[in-house]
C-alpha positions in Angstrom: 24.2 -9.6 -8.3 21.2 -11.9 -7.5 22.9 -13.0 -4.3 23.4 -9.4 -3.3 19.7 -8.7 -3.9 18.8 -11.7 -1.8 21.0 -10.5 1.1 19.4 -7.0 0.9 15.9 -8.5 0.8 16.6 -10.7 3.8 17.9 -7.8 5.8 14.9 -5.7 4.8 12.5 -8.5 6.0 14.5 -8.5 9.3 13.1 -5.1 10.3 16.3 -3.7 11.7 17.2 -6.7 13.7 21.0 -7.4 13.1 21.5 -10.7 11.4 24.8 -12.7 11.8 26.6 -13.9 8.8 25.6 -17.5 9.4 21.9 -16.6 9.3 22.4 -14.5 6.1 24.2 -17.3 4.4 21.5 -19.8 5.3 18.8 -17.5 4.1 20.3 -16.9 0.7 21.4 -20.5 0.3 25.1 -19.7 -0.1 28.4 -20.6 1.6 29.4 -18.5 4.5 32.7 -17.5 2.7 31.0 -16.2 -0.4 28.2 -14.5 1.6 31.0 -12.7 3.5 32.4 -11.4 0.3 29.0 -10.2 -0.8 28.4 -8.4 2.5 31.8 -6.8 2.3 31.0 -5.3 -1.1 27.6 -4.1 0.1 29.2 -2.6 3.3 31.7 -0.8 1.2 29.0 0.7 -0.9 26.9 1.7 2.2 24.0 -0.6 1.4 24.6 -2.6 4.6 26.4 -1.8 7.9 27.6 -3.8 10.8 25.7 -3.5 14.1 26.9 -5.6 16.9 27.4 -9.2 15.8 25.5 -8.9 12.6 24.4 -6.8 9.6 21.5 -4.4 9.0 20.6 -2.3 6.0 22.8 0.8 5.5 22.0 4.4 5.0 22.5 4.2 1.3 19.3 2.2 1.0 17.4 5.1 2.5 18.9 7.4 -0.1 18.0 5.1 -2.9 14.5 4.6 -1.6 14.0 8.3 -1.3 15.3 8.8 -4.9 12.8 6.2 -6.0 9.9 7.8 -4.3 10.9 11.2 -5.5 10.1 9.9 -9.0 6.4 9.5 -8.0 5.0 13.0 -8.4 1.7 11.6 -7.1 3.4 10.6 -3.8 4.6 14.2 -3.2 1.2 15.5 -4.1 -0.5 13.0 -1.9 0.9 14.7 1.3 -0.2 18.1 0.1 -3.7 17.0 -0.8 -4.2 15.2 2.5 -3.0 18.1 4.5 -5.3 20.5 2.7 -8.4 18.3 2.8 -10.9 19.2 5.5 -11.7 15.5 5.9 -8.5 13.5 5.1 -6.3 15.8 7.2 -7.9 14.2 10.2 -7.7 10.6 8.9 -5.0 7.9 8.5 -4.5 7.8 4.8 -2.2 5.6 2.7 -1.3 5.2 -0.9 -0.1 1.9 -2.3 0.8 0.0 -5.5 0.1 -3.6 -6.5 3.0 -6.0 -6.7 2.0 -9.5 -7.5 -0.4 -10.6 -4.8 0.9 -8.0 -2.3 0.4 -4.3 -2.0 3.4 -2.1 -1.3 2.7 1.1 0.7 4.4 4.2 -0.7 3.2 6.9 1.6 1.2 7.5 4.8 -0.5 10.5 6.2 -1.1 10.3 9.9 -3.8 12.9 10.4 -5.3 12.9 13.9 -6.9 9.5 13.9 -6.0 7.5 17.0 -4.9 4.5 15.0 -1.4 3.1 14.6 -1.9 -0.6 13.9 -1.6 -0.3 10.1 1.0 -0.5 7.4 3.9 1.9 7.3 5.9 3.2 4.3 7.6 0.3 2.6 5.5 -2.4 4.2 3.8 -5.2 2.2 0.4 -6.7 3.0 -1.7 -9.3 1.3 -3.7 -7.6 -1.5 -6.6 -10.0 -1.0 -7.2 -8.8 2.6 -6.7 -5.0 2.3 -9.0 -2.3 0.9 -6.2 -0.8 -1.2 -5.3 -4.3 -2.5 -8.9 -5.1 -3.4 -9.3 -1.7 -5.2 -6.2 -2.6 -7.3 -7.1 -6.2 -7.9 -10.6 -5.1 -9.0 -8.9 -3.3 -11.9 -7.7 -6.6 -13.3 -9.8 -9.1 -15.3 -11.1 -12.0 -13.2 -8.9 -14.4 -15.3 -5.7 -12.4 -14.4 -6.7 -12.6 -10.7 -7.1 -16.3 -10.9 -3.8 -16.7 -12.6 -2.0 -14.7 -10.0 -3.4 -16.7 -7.1 -2.7 -20.0 -8.8 0.9 -19.1 -8.4 0.6 -17.7 -4.9 1.0 -19.5 -1.6 -2.0 -20.1 0.7 -4.0 -17.0 1.9 -2.7 -15.8 5.2 -5.2 -15.7 8.1 -4.6 -12.5 10.0 -8.1 -12.4 11.6 -11.2 -14.6 11.7 -12.6 -12.5 8.8 -9.6 -12.9 6.5 -10.4 -14.0 3.0 -9.2 -17.6 2.5 -10.2 -18.6 -1.1 -10.0 -17.3 -4.6 -13.7 -17.7 -4.9 -14.4 -15.4 -1.9 -11.9 -12.9 -3.3 -13.6 -12.8 -6.7 -16.9 -12.2 -5.0 -15.4 -9.2 -3.1 -13.8 -7.8 -6.2 -17.1 -8.0 -8.1 -18.8 -6.1 -5.3 -15.9 -3.6 -5.4 -16.4 -2.9 -9.1 -20.1 -2.5 -8.6 -20.0 0.0 -5.8 -16.9 1.9 -7.0 -14.8 1.5 -3.9 -13.1 -1.3 -1.9 -13.9 -2.3 1.7 -11.9 -4.2 4.3 -14.0 -5.2 7.3 -11.5 -6.3 9.9 -9.6 -8.7 7.6 -6.2 -7.4 8.6 -6.7 -6.0 12.0 -9.8 -6.7 14.2 -12.1 -3.7 14.5 -10.2 -1.7 11.8 -12.1 -0.9 8.6 -10.5 0.2 5.4 -12.0 2.1 2.5 -10.1 2.6 -0.8 -10.4 3.9 -4.3 -8.0 3.7 -7.3 -5.9 6.6 -8.7 -5.7 6.1 -12.5 -2.3 6.3 -14.1 -1.6 9.6 -15.7 0.6 8.2 -18.5 0.8 5.0 -20.4 3.1 2.6 -18.7 2.6 4.0 -15.2 1.1 1.9 -12.5 -2.4 2.5 -11.0 -2.2 3.5 -7.4 -4.8 3.0 -4.6 -5.7 5.6 -2.0 -7.2 4.3 1.3 -8.3 5.4 4.7 -8.1 3.1 7.8 -10.4 3.8 10.7 -11.7 2.2 13.9 -15.0 0.4 13.5 -17.4 2.9 15.1 -20.6 1.8 13.4 -23.4 -0.3 14.7 -22.3 -3.1 12.4 -18.9 -3.9 11.0 -18.5 -0.7 9.1 -18.0 2.9 10.1 -21.1 5.0 10.8 -22.8 5.7 7.5 -22.4 9.5 7.5 -18.7 9.2 8.3 -18.1 6.6 5.6 -19.9 8.7 3.0 -17.8 11.8 3.9 -14.6 9.9 3.8 -15.4 8.3 0.5 -16.3 11.6 -1.1 -12.9 13.0 0.1 -11.1 9.9 -1.2 -12.7 10.3 -4.7 -11.9 14.0 -4.7 -8.2 13.3 -3.8 -8.0 10.5 -6.4 -9.3 12.9 -9.1 -6.7 15.5 -8.1 -3.9 13.0 -8.1 -4.8 11.6 -11.5 -5.2 15.1 -13.0 -3.7 18.0 -11.1 -5.5 20.5 -13.3 -8.9 19.3 -12.3 -10.8 21.1 -9.5 -13.4 18.6 -8.4 -16.7 19.9 -7.1 -18.9 17.7 -4.9 -22.6 17.6 -5.7 -24.8 17.9 -2.7 -25.3 14.4 -1.2 -23.1 12.7 -3.8 -20.3 10.3 -3.0 -18.1 11.1 -5.9 -16.6 14.4 -7.1 -17.5 15.8 -10.4 -14.8 17.8 -12.2 -16.1 21.0 -13.7 -15.7 21.7 -17.4 -12.8 24.0 -18.3 -13.6 27.7 -18.6 -14.0 29.0 -22.1 -11.3 31.1 -23.6 
């Protein structure tokens, strides 16, 4: 079973490029003959398929992935909320979950923003560098963050601004907690700024999600123009409130950056 999982993980990381049996066997650390047997079983179940001289993931993985995502009511609601938001409908919005020291992207709303160089559904990115990752890591105690990164490999350097130490990460997380949202200033892609907030879990045992917007750096400095950022943050907080409590109807106070849910009507 573990060998089959390693085969599927390797093919997923290959991004649709067919992998010959020899490469799969080398990647999973198994003999070619036993790897062939594993691939045969996976092919019979529809989890992998032959393409040319190698293997790629099969259609069954799409069905399983769709079934998994269907269990996230928040993901389905994410698309509806983004489409109905006067602000987020025009933005590139993503929702993600923390997995170790990575974030896994669960959904993506394209909007009308002229930006494509960001994560797609199912992609993983380093949590230390992304706005959604910082928002989620900031929910953890500093000791837990230290523990996770003691077990992690070196920080990837995707741009000149990418965080490279735990100390720097902890400083960013402290700032995130203080201001109530996370900020990525070109750490993943140059000239791309990310803003993110968390979506609290509805039920005990559920994972906290992060909701983020990626936008081109249009400000005088390294962040979007102040008015645009304030507007986007207000929309993100409102969407997060709706995702965490569908019965809430947030109302934005004039000039405020966070939504305030009204009290329930009497009777």
